C-alpha positions as CSV (number, residue, x, y, z in Angstrom):
1,M,102.1,88.4,105.5
2,K,98.6,88.9,106.9
3,L,98.0,92.5,106.7
4,V,95.5,95.1,108.0
5,F,95.7,98.2,106.0
6,A,94.8,101.7,107.4
7,G,94.0,104.7,105.3
8,T,91.2,107.0,104.4
9,P,91.5,109.4,101.3
10,E,92.1,109.0,97.6
11,V,95.9,109.2,98.2
12,A,95.9,106.1,100.0
13,V,94.3,104.0,97.3
14,P,97.3,103.3,95.0
15,A,99.2,101.7,98.1
16,L,96.1,99.6,98.8
17,D,96.1,98.6,95.3
18,A,99.9,97.5,95.4
19,L,99.2,95.5,98.5
20,I,96.2,93.8,97.1
21,A,98.0,92.8,93.8
22,S,101.0,91.5,95.8
23,E,101.4,87.6,95.7
24,R,103.1,87.4,99.0
25,H,100.6,89.3,101.3
26,E,97.0,88.9,102.3
27,V,94.9,92.1,102.9
28,A,92.7,90.7,105.6
29,A,90.9,94.0,106.4
30,V,91.0,97.9,106.1
31,V,90.9,100.5,108.8
32,T,89.3,103.7,107.6
33,R,87.4,106.8,109.1
34,P,83.8,106.6,109.4
35,D,81.5,107.7,106.7
36,A,81.3,111.4,106.3
37,P,78.6,113.8,105.2
38,A,79.7,115.4,101.8
39,G,77.8,117.4,99.1
40,R,74.8,120.0,99.4
41,G,72.7,117.0,100.8
42,R,75.2,115.9,103.3
43,R,74.6,112.5,102.5
44,L,76.9,110.1,104.3
45,V,79.7,108.9,102.0
46,A,82.3,106.0,102.5
47,S,86.1,107.1,102.3
48,P,87.9,106.2,99.1
49,V,89.8,103.5,100.9
50,A,86.4,101.9,102.0
51,E,85.0,102.1,98.4
52,R,87.9,100.3,97.1
53,A,87.9,97.6,99.9
54,E,84.1,97.0,99.2
55,E,84.8,96.2,95.6
56,E,87.4,93.8,96.6
57,G,85.1,91.8,99.3
58,I,87.8,93.1,102.1
59,E,86.4,93.5,105.6
60,I,85.9,97.1,106.5
61,L,86.7,98.6,110.1
62,R,85.3,102.0,110.8
63,P,86.1,102.8,114.5
64,A,85.0,106.2,115.8
65,S,88.4,105.9,117.4
66,P,91.1,103.5,117.5
67,R,90.9,103.5,121.2
68,D,87.7,101.7,121.0
69,P,88.0,98.6,122.8
70,A,85.7,96.5,120.3
71,F,87.9,97.7,117.4
72,Q,91.0,96.6,119.2
73,E,89.5,93.1,120.1
74,R,88.5,92.6,116.4
75,L,91.9,93.6,115.4
76,R,93.5,90.8,117.9
77,R,91.1,88.2,116.3
78,I,92.3,89.0,112.8
79,A,95.9,88.7,114.1
80,P,97.6,90.9,111.4
81,D,101.5,90.3,111.0
82,C,101.9,93.9,110.0
83,C,99.5,97.3,109.7
84,P,100.5,99.3,106.8
85,V,99.2,102.8,107.1
86,V,98.8,105.7,104.4
87,A,97.0,108.8,105.7
88,Y,94.6,107.1,108.1
89,G,93.8,110.4,109.9
90,A,93.8,109.3,113.5
91,L,96.3,108.9,116.2
92,L,96.9,105.0,117.3
93,P,97.0,104.3,120.8
94,E,99.8,102.3,122.6
95,P,97.4,99.1,123.0
96,A,96.6,99.0,119.3
97,L,100.3,99.5,118.2
98,E,101.2,96.5,120.1
99,I,98.8,94.0,118.3
100,P,100.6,93.3,115.0
101,A,103.7,91.4,115.5
102,H,105.6,93.7,113.2
103,G,104.1,96.9,114.3
104,W,102.3,99.6,112.1
105,V,104.3,100.9,109.1
106,N,103.4,104.3,108.0
107,L,104.0,105.7,104.4
108,H,104.7,109.2,104.6
109,F,105.2,111.7,101.8
110,S,108.5,113.5,102.9
111,L,112.1,112.6,103.2
112,L,112.2,112.0,107.0
113,P,113.0,113.8,109.3
114,A,112.0,116.5,107.2
115,W,108.3,117.7,107.2
116,R,107.1,115.6,110.1
117,G,103.2,116.1,110.4
118,A,99.9,116.3,108.3
119,A,100.8,118.4,105.5
120,P,104.3,117.4,104.2
121,V,103.9,118.0,100.6
122,Q,102.2,121.4,100.9
123,H,105.1,122.5,103.1
124,A,107.8,121.2,100.5
125,V,106.0,123.4,97.9
126,L,105.8,126.4,100.1
127,A,109.5,126.1,101.3
128,G,110.7,125.8,97.6
129,D,112.3,122.3,98.1
130,E,113.8,121.0,94.9
131,L,113.8,117.3,96.2
132,T,111.3,115.6,98.2
133,G,110.1,111.8,98.3
134,A,108.4,109.4,100.4
135,S,109.5,107.3,103.5
136,T,108.3,104.2,105.2
137,F,108.9,104.0,109.0
138,Q,107.7,102.4,112.1
139,I,105.1,104.1,114.0
140,E,105.9,105.0,117.6
141,R,104.6,107.3,120.0
142,G,106.4,110.4,118.6
143,L,105.0,112.3,115.7
144,D,106.5,110.7,112.4
145,S,109.7,109.9,114.6
146,G,109.9,106.5,114.2
147,P,112.9,104.3,112.7
148,V,112.8,104.5,108.7
149,Y,112.7,101.3,106.4
150,G,113.1,102.9,103.2
151,V,112.8,106.0,100.9
152,V,112.1,107.1,97.5
153,T,113.0,110.6,96.1
154,E,110.9,112.9,93.7
155,E,111.8,116.1,92.0
156,V,109.6,119.1,92.8
157,R,108.9,120.8,89.4
158,P,108.8,124.5,89.1
159,T,105.0,124.4,88.2
160,D,103.9,121.6,90.6
161,T,101.1,122.2,92.8
162,S,100.7,120.0,96.0
163,G,98.1,118.0,94.2
164,D,100.4,117.2,91.2
165,L,103.2,116.3,93.6
166,L,101.2,114.2,95.7
167,T,99.7,112.2,93.0
168,R,103.3,111.2,91.8
169,L,104.4,110.4,95.5
170,A,101.3,108.3,96.0
171,L,102.4,106.0,93.0
172,A,106.0,105.9,93.9
173,G,105.3,105.3,97.5
174,A,103.0,102.3,96.9
175,G,105.7,100.4,95.5
176,L,108.0,101.5,98.2
177,L,105.3,100.3,100.9
178,A,104.9,96.9,98.9
179,A,108.6,96.2,98.9
180,T,108.9,97.2,102.6
181,M,106.4,94.5,103.5
182,D,108.5,92.1,101.4
183,G,111.6,93.2,103.3
184,I,109.9,92.9,106.7
185,E,108.5,89.4,106.0
186,D,111.8,87.9,104.5
187,G,114.1,89.6,107.5
188,T,116.2,91.4,104.8
189,L,115.0,95.0,105.8
190,H,115.6,96.7,109.3
191,A,114.4,100.1,110.1
192,V,117.3,102.9,111.0
193,P,116.8,105.6,113.4
194,Q,116.1,108.8,112.1
195,P,118.9,111.5,112.4
196,A,118.7,114.0,115.1
197,E,119.4,117.0,112.6
198,G,117.3,118.1,109.9
199,V,113.8,117.8,111.6
200,S,111.2,120.2,110.3
201,H,107.5,120.1,110.8
202,A,104.5,120.4,108.5
203,P,101.1,121.1,110.4
204,K,98.0,121.1,108.5
205,L,97.5,124.2,106.5
206,T,94.6,126.6,107.7
207,V,92.6,129.2,105.5
208,A,94.5,132.0,107.1
209,D,97.8,130.2,105.9
210,A,96.2,130.3,102.5
211,R,95.9,134.0,102.3
212,V,98.0,135.8,99.9
213,D,100.1,138.5,101.1
214,W,100.6,141.1,98.1
215,S,103.8,142.6,99.9
216,A,105.7,139.5,99.7
217,P,108.0,138.6,96.4
218,A,106.3,137.2,93.3
219,L,108.2,134.0,94.1
220,R,106.5,133.7,97.6
221,V,103.1,134.5,96.0
222,D,103.6,131.6,93.5
223,R,104.6,129.0,96.1
224,V,101.7,130.0,98.2
225,V,99.2,129.5,95.3
226,R,100.7,126.2,94.1
227,G,101.3,125.0,97.7
228,C,97.8,125.4,98.6
229,S,96.4,123.9,95.7
230,P,93.9,122.0,95.8
231,A,93.5,122.6,99.3
232,P,92.8,124.8,101.4
233,G,93.1,127.1,98.3
234,A,95.1,130.3,97.9
235,W,92.8,133.5,98.2
236,T,92.7,137.1,98.6
237,V,89.9,139.8,98.8
238,F,88.3,141.9,95.9
239,R,85.5,144.4,96.7
240,G,85.1,142.9,100.1
241,E,84.6,139.4,98.9
242,R,86.8,136.3,99.0
243,L,88.7,135.5,95.5
244,K,90.3,132.1,95.2
245,L,93.5,132.1,93.2
246,V,93.5,128.6,91.4
247,Q,96.4,129.3,89.1
248,A,99.0,132.1,88.7
249,A,102.6,132.6,87.5
250,P,105.4,135.0,88.4
251,D,105.9,137.5,85.3
252,P,109.0,139.3,85.7
253,R,108.4,141.5,82.6
254,V,105.8,143.5,84.6
255,T,107.4,145.9,87.2
256,D,105.3,148.8,87.5
257,L,102.7,147.7,89.6
258,A,102.4,148.3,93.4
259,P,101.6,145.4,95.6
260,G,98.1,144.3,95.2
261,E,97.6,146.6,92.1
262,L,95.3,145.0,89.6
263,R,95.8,145.5,85.7
264,A,93.5,143.6,83.5
265,G,94.1,143.5,79.6
266,K,92.1,142.0,76.9
267,H,93.7,138.7,77.3
268,S,95.7,138.8,80.7
269,V,95.5,139.9,84.2
270,H,98.5,140.9,86.4
271,V,98.7,141.9,90.0
272,G,101.8,143.7,91.7
273,T,103.7,141.9,94.5
274,G,106.7,143.1,96.6
275,S,109.0,142.5,93.4
276,H,107.6,141.8,89.9
277,A,104.1,141.1,88.9
278,V,102.3,137.8,89.0
279,E,99.8,136.6,86.0
280,L,96.4,135.5,87.3
281,R,95.3,132.5,85.1
282,W,92.4,130.8,86.8
283,V,90.5,132.3,89.8
284,Q,87.3,131.5,91.6
285,P,85.1,134.2,92.7
286,Q,82.8,133.5,95.9
287,G,79.8,131.3,95.1
288,K,81.0,130.5,91.5
289,K,83.0,128.0,89.5
290,P,86.6,128.4,88.5
291,M,87.0,130.6,85.5
292,Q,89.8,132.2,83.4
293,A,91.1,135.3,85.1
294,A,90.4,137.3,81.9
295,D,86.9,136.3,81.7
296,W,86.5,137.1,85.5
297,A,88.1,140.7,85.0
298,R,85.8,141.4,82.1
299,G,82.7,140.3,84.1
300,A,83.8,142.2,87.2
301,R,84.4,145.3,85.0
302,T,87.9,145.8,86.9
303,S,89.2,149.4,86.6
304,A,92.7,150.7,86.8
305,G,93.9,151.5,90.2
306,E,91.7,148.7,91.9
307,H,93.6,146.4,94.3
308,L,93.4,142.9,95.7
309,G,93.6,142.3,99.4
310,D,92.7,144.7,102.2
C-alpha cells in the first residue's frame, strides 16, 4: 500500500522505521508537527520523525493545522491507501479522515478501551496496572474510540518509569502497526468495535499532577515519581524552592518518620510518607543538574526535623 505516516516525537520513529523496512508498503510522505523552538537559543528544531524522514528522502508535510486546505489538497494528490499514525499531536478533521481509502490507523499505547487520551502510559503506571500494551485502531471522531485491529501486551515491571515502559511499547507497537498494515492490505484483518465496559481516560499530566503528596502512602509516592518520569517530573518543595524527584524507592524498614520529614545519612536520604518511608536516590535542585540524593543533602546541609513539601 501507499502510506502517509503521521507522527512527531521520538517514540514514533520505531514505527516509521518498521514501515520503511517493509517490502509490502511505500511510505510516500510523513505528516508531522511544525519545527519548534528548543534549547537556550530557542532555535527551531525539526521533530524526530521529520529528521528520520529527511534521512530517507521522504517528503515531509508540516501543516500548522491538518485543517489547512493546502495540506488536504496535497494529501489528495498523494492519494495514500492508508495513513498510519503514532503520536502525531493534532486532531484530524473529518475531510482529512476521508482522504485515504483505508482511513487513518492509530497506534495507541494502551489496551483499549483502557486509558484513552494523551498520556496512557503515565496513567497506567500511576494506577499500578500490572499489564498494559498497545492497540491499533481506526481513527474516528471520538477520542480513541474507534474499532480495534490488533493488540500486543506488555508487563508493567515494579520499577518501570513511564519512559522505560514507553520505550518497550514503541518497539513492540512498531511491529503491530506493520502487521496491521499487512492485514488491511490483504483483507485478512478487520477492526472490531471496542467494548462499552472498561473505558478509562488518560489526560495529559500537568505540573500540578506531578507534585508529591507526602501524606499519601509510600506506594502512591513511588508511582507518582515513576509515572511522571521523565515528564513532567515529580517534584516537591524544600526551603521554598522546587526539588525534582528523579528516582526514589519505598523502604518499609523505615517507619519512624512523619509525612514529609527528611532524614539524611552518610549514604542515604529518607522521607516519611503516610505509611513507611521512601528513599530518595536521585534529585534535581532548581537550576541544577540531577545528582545523587546523598550528595544533594550534604551540599544543602540538611538538618534533623526538616521537611519536604509545604
